[in-house]
Phi, psi and omega in degrees: 000124177293177186298308183294325179290318177306312187298316177292325180293320175300316179296319179300309176306319180296322173296312180296341176268354181295134186297128186288325179296328180288320176292333181286340177291342172294335177288337177269121194264025183240022171264160175303323181288333170296316183300321179296319184292321179291337174291327177288312182299332180292343176292339175282330191303323177302318182290324177295316171306315180294323188229070184307333182258008192286145180259133194235156171233141166251138172242150181068042188262088183276185184053060173056030183066043180305328179290315184292323182297329177296314182294317178300327184288345179262031178052041170255145170289137177205154177238128177267134172232160171193156185294342174234136186252020186298308183286329175303318181295322173295319174305315178300310183306320183269008181067029181273328173228161185257327173229143172211169179204148181267124182214146169264115188294350170284349188206066181295147190267354182286154169285168178306132169062031176295324187247156169290306179228154177244136169243129180242096187247122176051045177228319179313315188283359177260357188278139174289326177233073193291337177276344165293319175297324181296312180294335176295313180301314176297326180298317184263007176258148179260319181262317180173176174243157178229126179246136169232102191222160174295137186285143182279106184283350176268355175279121178058038189292144182282174183292329178291327180286317176299319176290328168302314182295323175297325175296309182300323174300323183283319179282317188250344181085003180209161182271302179214176183282107181274338179248150176255170188296337172293337186100007185274142162295137185267099176290126172245164191234162172224162182300320179304308178306318181298314185302316184296324170307308183293318182295325175296338175257009182057039178266163190262324190227132169238150176227153188218142181215144173267147171215143175248147179220170171221128180208146177224149177313129171082357177267130177106359172286350190282169182270139188295313186295336175270332196237050184293339177296314179293324179290322175306314180296322175294315177298320172297327178294316180302305175306320181294309185295327172302311186301314184293325178287329180298328182255015173056044175265336183213140184285154180283169181288309188236152159247131174262104178250141170234130167251117189263138174259356181230162179289141181232163160273102186295339192306319184297316179296308176315315176301327177276006168099011181275141157273123190255126179247120172274120190268150175293135180278139176301120182278351174268005168240115180265000000 
């Protein structure tokens, strides 16, 4: 078995072992974790408003298809996918989602431009060959793709970040956990990488937005009404990270990226806090 096949197999086995009682908590929209998720989901809202009849595909959509469920709740048609469909099937059975399909993002079964948009939330960094998956997402999308993924903290690192990395190497012999328990390398993204993908395909627009979050293992499954102290702690941590990022002292948690395959009117996204970059067109293709 080659490395990437083994990586996917490990990922499937890892998902199958995930505690179902923990997953069921995601069905309750009053937990702190759900509050955290909805902060991410709200970054999708401007695109949903720009294209009110758009049809979506979600990839790596674990937790019963929670990404698809959010889009579905905004009255858009959506299909949830994951490499293991155990929890998606359960999501369908309890009417949490309407449509799902078992898919490997490196070889999606859908035809070209089947969907208007593809959403990839916290999945790209789990893939053994993420750029193959990214090109597949672009292939099956008509208007564009949206990534909500960890920001590459090693790109343009501040002096504070470099000092922190140096101290980690001295104390622990490493900077950060580069690999996850299933064996995958954690791919993170940067604006420049996304720009290069779009430039290589002679596309015109990309959009970016940064978002901070705070999470520690086991934190956030509590209920908001009963655990305001925990929620307030998370909010304080997010406020601190926002302050540090404002002065470029510490990198943000997430980079939200949109690659458009069509020309757009950028004003609406700019008003919603996105940075829009109009790319140089290839002069050799008319």
